[in-house]
C-alpha positions in Angstrom: 55.2 116.5 115.9 53.7 119.2 113.8 50.4 119.2 112.0 50.3 119.5 108.2 47.6 121.2 106.1 45.3 118.2 106.4 45.9 117.8 110.1 48.4 114.9 109.5 51.3 114.7 111.9 54.6 115.7 110.4 58.0 115.0 112.0 59.6 118.0 113.7 62.7 118.7 111.6 63.9 121.7 113.6 66.6 119.7 115.5 67.8 118.3 112.1 68.2 121.7 110.7 70.3 122.8 113.7 72.5 119.6 113.6 72.3 118.2 110.0 73.7 114.7 109.5 77.4 114.7 108.6 78.2 113.5 105.1 79.6 110.0 104.8 83.0 111.2 103.6 83.3 113.3 106.8 82.2 110.4 109.1 84.7 108.0 107.4 87.5 110.5 107.6 86.8 111.8 111.1 86.5 108.2 112.5 89.5 107.0 110.4 87.3 104.4 108.7 85.5 103.4 111.9 88.6 103.0 114.1 87.2 105.9 116.3 84.3 103.6 117.3 86.7 101.1 119.0 86.8 101.0 122.8 88.4 101.6 125.1 90.6 104.5 124.0 89.6 105.3 120.4 92.5 107.8 120.2 95.0 105.1 121.2 93.6 102.7 118.6 93.9 105.3 115.9 97.5 106.0 116.9 98.4 102.3 116.9 96.7 101.9 113.5 98.6 104.9 112.1 102.0 103.5 113.3 101.2 100.1 111.8 100.1 101.6 108.5 103.1 103.9 108.4 105.4 101.0 109.2 104.0 99.1 106.3 104.2 102.1 103.9 107.9 103.0 104.7 109.0 99.5 103.6 107.7 100.1 100.1 108.9 103.7 99.8 112.4 104.5 98.6 114.4 105.9 101.5 114.7 109.4 99.9 110.9 109.7 99.7 110.0 108.6 103.3 110.4 112.0 105.0 108.7 114.0 102.3 105.9 111.4 102.2 105.4 111.6 105.9 105.3 115.4 105.8 102.9 115.5 102.8 100.6 112.8 104.3 100.5 114.6 107.7 99.6 117.9 105.9 97.0 116.3 103.7 95.4 114.5 106.7 95.3 117.8 108.6 93.8 119.7 105.7 91.1 117.1 105.1 90.7 116.3 108.8 89.7 119.8 109.9 86.6 120.1 107.7 85.6 116.4 108.4 85.9 117.0 112.2 84.0 120.2 111.8 81.1 118.5 110.0 80.9 115.6 112.5 81.2 117.9 115.5 78.3 120.0 114.2 76.2 117.0 113.4 76.7 115.5 116.9 76.5 118.8 118.7 79.7 118.0 120.5 82.8 120.2 120.8 85.2 117.2 120.4 83.4 113.9 119.9 85.4 111.0 121.3 85.0 109.0 118.1 86.7 111.7 116.0 90.3 110.4 115.7 91.6 111.8 112.5 93.4 114.3 114.7 95.4 111.5 116.3 96.3 110.2 112.8 97.8 113.6 111.8 99.6 114.1 115.1 101.0 110.5 115.2 102.3 110.9 111.7 104.1 114.1 112.6 105.7 112.3 115.6 107.2 109.7 113.1 108.7 112.1 110.6 112.3 111.2 109.8 112.7 108.5 112.5 114.7 105.4 111.8 112.7 102.3 110.8 112.8 100.3 114.0 110.3 99.0 116.5 111.9 101.0 119.3 111.5 104.3 117.4 107.9 103.5 116.4 107.0 102.5 120.0 108.7 105.7 121.3 106.9 107.8 118.8 103.6 106.2 119.9 104.2 106.7 123.6 105.5 110.3 123.2 102.6 111.3 121.0 100.0 109.8 123.2 101.6 111.3 126.3 101.7 114.8 124.9 98.1 114.4 123.5 96.8 113.3 127.0 98.9 115.8 129.1 98.4 118.7 126.6 101.2 121.0 127.8 100.9 124.7 126.8 100.2 125.8 124.1 98.6 122.4 123.1 95.6 122.9 125.5 95.0 126.4 124.2 94.8 125.2 120.6 91.9 122.9 121.4 89.9 126.1 122.2 90.0 127.1 118.6 86.6 126.7 116.9 85.3 123.4 115.6 87.5 121.1 113.6 90.4 123.5 113.8 90.7 123.1 117.5 90.0 119.4 117.4 92.8 118.8 114.9 95.4 121.4 115.7 95.9 120.5 119.3 96.9 117.0 118.2 99.2 118.5 115.5 100.9 120.4 118.3 101.2 117.3 120.4 102.7 115.6 117.4 105.2 118.4 117.0 106.2 118.1 120.7 106.6 114.3 120.3 108.7 114.9 117.1 111.0 117.3 118.9 111.5 115.0 121.9 112.0 112.0 119.6 114.7 113.8 117.6 116.4 115.0 120.8 116.5 111.4 122.1 117.9 110.2 118.8 120.5 113.1 118.6 121.9 112.4 122.1 121.9 108.6 121.6 119.3 108.0 124.3 117.2 106.1 121.8 118.9 103.9 119.3 117.4 102.2 116.3 
């Protein structure tokens, strides 16, 4: 506590100025509307929610719009997710707070781009993305070293690209049928 002009105790705000509170939009975005607060495994909860939401969306989208919509949505979530993750990481003082899961949303969507609408492909996309996100093969691990929200989000985008590639190889060679 600091003393004011009249000797009254004033709260010490130096810590607040170093780590200002993240704006509500950033918290809601970074936690994917609170899903990042679920335990255990907030990243897995966010991936499961993403698959479920995407599965519901694709049934109302015309077939010719599904792939462009997935690409546009993944790009939008990435572009909004980076500043949101940056704000929340700064506010918490953490490099990659566990409850920031918007990165999983972006990566999971990438893994589902242009896949057939079937429970097998959705489950395979979920497993592949979570596997690459957890294992973090090169260069995925190197991307998380980028500063703030960029590193938080882009490593999962890369994991989503790996999952996308493996998914489409499995589909191409008939190892995964819809």
